[in-house]
C-alpha positions as CSV (number, residue, x, y, z in Angstrom):
1,M,111.8,147.3,-22.9
2,E,115.5,147.5,-23.7
3,E,117.1,145.4,-26.5
4,T,118.5,143.1,-23.8
5,G,114.9,142.0,-23.0
6,E,115.1,143.5,-19.5
7,F,112.5,146.0,-18.2
8,N,113.4,149.5,-17.0
9,H,112.0,149.8,-13.5
10,K,111.0,153.1,-12.0
11,P,110.5,153.8,-8.4
12,L,106.9,153.7,-7.2
13,E,107.2,157.4,-6.3
14,E,107.9,158.4,-9.9
15,I,105.1,156.1,-11.3
16,W,102.6,157.5,-8.8
17,A,103.5,161.1,-9.8
18,E,102.7,160.2,-13.4
19,F,99.4,158.7,-12.3
20,E,98.6,161.9,-10.4
21,L,99.4,163.9,-13.5
22,C,96.6,161.8,-15.3
23,V,94.2,163.0,-12.6
24,T,95.3,166.6,-13.0
25,K,94.9,166.5,-16.7
26,G,91.4,165.0,-16.4
27,Y,92.2,161.7,-18.0
28,V,91.0,159.8,-14.9
29,K,88.9,160.7,-11.9
30,H,90.4,158.4,-9.2
31,L,93.4,156.3,-8.6
32,G,93.5,152.8,-7.2
33,I,96.0,150.2,-6.1
34,S,96.0,146.5,-6.2
35,N,97.8,143.8,-4.2
36,F,99.7,146.3,-2.1
37,N,100.8,145.2,1.3
38,G,100.7,147.4,4.4
39,Q,104.3,148.6,4.0
40,L,103.7,149.7,0.4
41,I,100.5,151.5,1.4
42,M,102.3,153.4,4.2
43,D,105.2,154.2,1.9
44,L,102.9,155.5,-0.8
45,L,101.0,157.7,1.7
46,T,104.3,159.5,2.7
47,Y,104.7,161.1,-0.7
48,C,101.5,160.9,-2.7
49,K,99.6,164.2,-3.3
50,I,96.5,162.2,-4.3
51,K,95.6,159.3,-2.1
52,P,94.4,156.1,-3.8
53,A,90.7,155.8,-3.6
54,V,90.6,152.0,-3.7
55,L,92.7,149.1,-2.7
56,Q,91.9,145.8,-4.4
57,I,93.2,142.7,-2.5
58,E,92.3,139.0,-2.2
59,V,89.8,138.8,0.8
60,H,87.7,135.9,1.9
61,P,87.0,134.0,5.1
62,Y,90.2,131.9,4.7
63,L,92.3,135.0,4.0
64,P,90.7,138.1,5.7
65,N,93.8,140.3,5.4
66,N,92.7,142.1,8.5
67,A,95.9,144.2,9.0
68,I,95.9,145.5,5.4
69,V,92.2,146.2,5.5
70,E,92.6,148.1,8.7
71,I,95.5,150.2,7.3
72,A,93.5,151.1,4.3
73,Q,90.3,152.0,6.2
74,K,92.2,154.1,8.7
75,N,93.6,156.1,5.7
76,G,90.2,156.5,3.9
77,I,91.0,154.0,1.2
78,V,88.0,151.7,0.2
79,V,88.9,148.0,0.1
80,V,87.5,145.9,-2.7
81,G,88.0,142.2,-2.3
82,Y,88.5,139.8,-5.1
83,S,87.9,136.0,-4.8
84,P,85.4,136.5,-2.0
85,L,84.4,132.8,-2.2
86,V,88.1,131.7,-2.5
87,R,89.1,130.8,-6.0
88,G,86.4,129.4,-8.3
89,D,88.7,126.8,-9.9
90,N,88.5,124.6,-6.8
91,L,84.8,124.4,-6.3
92,N,84.5,120.9,-7.6
93,R,87.7,119.4,-6.3
94,E,87.5,117.3,-3.2
95,D,91.1,117.6,-2.2
96,E,91.0,121.4,-1.9
97,V,89.3,123.9,0.4
98,N,85.8,124.6,-0.6
99,I,84.2,127.5,1.1
100,L,80.7,126.6,-0.2
101,K,80.9,123.3,1.5
102,D,82.3,124.8,4.8
């Protein structure tokens, strides 16, 4: 962080190259991504040398994210869903969607 309090942002391509270096050096075995949309996945696949092994996204019956899941699966990326029963903080609230009741 700079003294101004602002972050220095690097392009994803540069960051991914640094992650790939971690694999090459043996620091990690696999790389994964989280909360990427379809466009970001397709962009990453144009320049990565090591494809992500896993994509973690919110997936549940009310938010199936079919398009993103399909892109990932077509490119050999395993999809891991978080919040499979929607968000746990709303299970006892009557005014919110409750997958366990539905």
